[in-house]
N, C-alpha and C positions, 0 to 999 in steps of 0.2 A: 353673412344674414342679414336682411335687412331689418325694417321695421312694419309691425302688423297694424300697426295704431292709426288706421285711415281716418277716425271719427275724431281725430284732433282737428281736422282740416277740413271733412267732408262738407257739404251741403245738400239739405233735404226741404224741401218746399212742401205746403200741406198737399196732401194726393185727393184728387176731385176724379170721380167712376167716368170714363171714357174722355178722360184728357190724359196727356203723356207724364207719366211721373219723373221726377226729378229727386231721387235718392241713391246715398252711396252703394246700398245693395244692387245697383243696379250697374255691374261691372259687365265687362265682356271677356271672352275666353283668352284674348290677345293680352288683355292687361291683367292676368292673372298667372301667367303660361309660365313665367319665372318665380317659383313657389317659393325660392330661396328669397324674393325679395320682400314678402309678405308674412314668412313664417319666424316662430322664434324657438329657440333651443335652449332645450333646461340643463341649466348649468350645475358646475358639482356642488356651489351653493343651495340652487334650489333642491338638489338631490337630499341633503344635508337637511335643508326645511322638512321636506318628507318625510325622511327616516325619523326624525324626531317627535315629529306629528303621529307617524305610525307606532311608536313606542309608546308617547304616551296614551293615544287609543287602547290599546292594549293593554297597559298598566291599570286603566280606568277600568278596565270590563266592559267598553262603549259597544253595542251589539253594530253590526255595519250597517244594516237597517234601519239605526237612529243615529248614524254620524250625520252632523250637522256643522256648518262652519262654524258655530262657538267650538266644537269637540277638538275642532282640526287647525290649530294654529301656525301660521306658515311662515311669518316673521317678513323678509322682504319679497318673498315668491308670491305671497298673498298681494301684492302691489301689482304685481303683474298678472294675477289672476284677475283683480278689478277690471285691469283695462282688456283683459280678452273677454270679460261680461261686456264692458260698455262697446266692444267691436261687434260683437256678437247683436246689439241691441242696436247701436247708432253708427255703425260702420259698413264693412263689406257683409256682413255676418256670415262669417267663416273666419275662422283662425285654426291654421295648421301647428302643431308644436313636436320637436323631434326631440330623442333621444331617452325615452321616459329609462329610468335606472333600474332596470329588470334584474342585474344585480348585487342592488341592496337588499331584495327581499325574495322570501319564497311565495308560493301562489298566494296564500294568504293575506300575506301582505303587500302583494301587489294590488290585489281587490283593496285592501282597507287604504291603500293610496290615491286609487284611482277615484274611489268613492269621496273619496277626503279632498283631493282636488277639484270633483264635479260639484262638491255642497258648496265651494266659493262662487260657483255662478249660480246654481238654483235648488232645490230640493227635489230629492229625488222621486221616482213611478215607476209604477207597475207597469211593465213592459208586456205583459200576458197574461192568459185565464191562471197561470199557477203564482202567479205574484213575484216575478222575478224584478228586483232592482237592480240586478247585476246582470245583464243579460250576455249571452254568447251566440254570436255569430258564426256558425259554425255548420255544416253539410251534413244533415243527419237522414239523408236517403229522402227527406220530402219530395214531392209531386207541385211543383208551382203553380199548374192549371189548377188543382184543386182547391175548391171554395173556401176550405177551412184549415187551407194551409199556408203558412207565411213564409215570405222569400229568403228570411232568412236561414232557413231550415236547409234550403236547397245549395246546388252550384250554378244556378241557372241565373244567364242576364237578366235580371230584372226591369221593370219598367221605373222610370224616374220617379217620386212618391216622395211624400211629407211622412214623417212619424209623429206619433199623436203627442207633441211634448214642443214645451219652446226651444228647447236646446238638445240638442243628440250629439253626444261623444261617443267615439270610435277609438279604440286601442287596438293597436295592433300588435298579438302574442303570437303569431305564426303568418307567413305569407304561404301562398300556393305555390307548385309545382309551377306552373304556367296561366296565363292570365289573370284574372279578379283586380285588375286596376278598378282605381274609386270614381266616380265622375259627377261633376257638379254642376249645375246650369242655374244662374238667377233668374228667381220668380220674376221681378222687376225688370230684366232684360227683355223676358218672352212676353209679357205683357205689353210693352211698348215696340218691340217687333211687331204683333199681331193687330195692334190698335192702326199701326200705318198701312199695312194690306188689309185689312178685314176688320171694321170696326163692328158688322154684324154679328161676329162670331165670337169676338171678345164681350160682347151684350149678351149672347147666350150663356157664354161661361161665367158671368155676375149669378145665371141663374144656379136652382138646385138641382145636383148630381148625386143620385143613392150610390151609398158602399157599404160592401159587405163587411161586417163585423167579425168576419173570420171564425165563428164559432164561437167567439169568446165574450158571452153573454151571461148573465144571471138566469134563473128562471123566470120566466114572464116578459124579460124582453124583445123585441123587436131585432132578428138577424141582422139589421141592417139600417142606418139613417140617411139623411138628407145634408148636402153642404154646398154652397156656390165652389167653384174654383177660385174666382179672383173675390175680393172683398175689401171693401173701406169702412174705416170707422175712425172717428175722431182726427181726420185729416190723414191717417195712416192707412197704406195698401197691406195687403196679407194675401196668401194665397196656402191651397191647402194639396195642391196636385193633384194628378188623375192616374195613378197608378191604376194595378192590377186589381184592388179592391172596387174599383168601378166596373170592371168587366165581369169580376164575380158575381156582383150583387144582379146583374142582368139575368141570373140562372137563379135566383131567387124568388119564390111564389112571393106575390104582391110587388114586387118594384114593376114600375112601368117602362117599357120597351125605352130606349133612347128616341126622339123625335129627328127626324130627317137633319134639323139643324143641329140638333145636340150632337148628333153621331159627326157630322161637317166637324165642327168646332173641335172635337177630342180630337180628330186626326188631326188637323191644324196645327193644335195645341202642340202634339207628341213630335210632329214635323218638326216645328220651332226648337222645341226644345235641344232636339240633337244637332240643329243648326249650330246652337250656343252654348253647348256644353266644352265643359272642358275635362279631359282626362288625368288623373293624377295618379304616380307611382307611389304605392303604399306600401314602407317597410316596418320591419319589427320594431317597437319603441315610437311610431310613430302616433298621436294622435290629432283627431277631427273634428271639431266641435263646428255644429252649424247649428244657425237660426231656423226653423222649420219652417215659418213664416213667411221668408224669402228666400228661401233655398231649395232647391230639389238635390236628390242625390239618387245615386244606383250604383253597380257594380258591373263589370263585365262578366261573363261567362270566366268559369276558371275550372282548371284542371288540377284534381291533387294530389298530394304525395301518396302513395299505399301502408305508407307507415302513419298507425292513429297518432303516435305522439307528434308528428308534423305535419297534421291537417290544417287547411287554412282556419285561423280562430281570431277572431274580434271580440274583445270585450264592449259592452255600449252601455250607456248611460243614457237613460231618458230625464231631463231637468225641467222643473215648473219654475218661473222665475214672477214671481206676484206682482213685482214692478217693472216686466218686462213691456216688450212692445205692443199696444193697445189693440185689442183683436175684439170682433165684434161677440159677443155672448154667446151665439149658436156655436161656435167654433171651439167654445170651452164646452158647452152642453152634449156634443154632438161625438163624444170621445176625445176628436182631436184638441189638445192642449190640457188634456185632465188625464192620460193615461188609459190602462185597460183597467178597469173597477170591476170585478166580479163578488157580489155579496158571499161575506163568509170566508174570502181568501185570505190569508195571512200576509205580508209581505217578508220575502227572505233575498238571502244573497249567496245563490248556489255557485261556488267554486268550479264546478264542471257544467257542459252543456247538459241540457235533458229537454227531452222531447217535451213540447208541449201541447 
């Protein structure tokens, strides 16, 4: 097993619009294809720390929605997680962890351990209109083409996208019968490749694109919002992706139709993402943490097991880091970076998947 800590030697230069970006998050698929060289394997001592922290949380009666870093003390493993956070902020923008110790916990204990682990990276956020801070990525029979259906409730191959948070965590509980590989790509690498080929399209992607809120809104809110694909702030580059919510927004009343150059820019962007992407085998006990402002992710279409208890199932965290990568104010206010906020909905941590 190698060392995930590229932030210790990485070089970043201030990012400027329409200039090449030098950033440790600008990796290539060839550089990361040996996943073991940049992963961390959870040790028996780490598992002991997790188990002790879960016992402490339960004994004090701390609700899962209220777990904070100070509630979940982890000894030496806390130092590892501090480095994971640094890698997400100042390194490649992705960390893979292996061997989550399922054998130590029941389902509730697993949820507490995972939420507590995530609390060392950021604050949990609501992921849907039901207020879920513990998400369940599982096929519930949803239609990916529907404007109000989130892709995680289907088995479809989704478009590359970013989630509405600083960091997203995915813990694999069950793998599918076939397919379902995790796919990742660097937004920095996409930007630099497009800038070298078609700078006029990069300029177009620095303008606003309308996005569907997938029906997850408070009364009186618009069902869409606008944000650039590529942004610059305080010398940092950030991106929000061009997933299916952009296509779905085109079906909503009040959203202007793509201009010809916007349409061409999106098509070129998606082609470039596919060119630079890396597929990663995702096994039970793997955790993937991503920085959404420099990373894109999706998964391959998959075929599931017929038995309900064997179906592909990931646990998801959305985490907000108030001291994370500097991003434009619009990225916080336009849903991206602040989760799904619906008035009157309380935060909950369901232990099983629920249709949202």
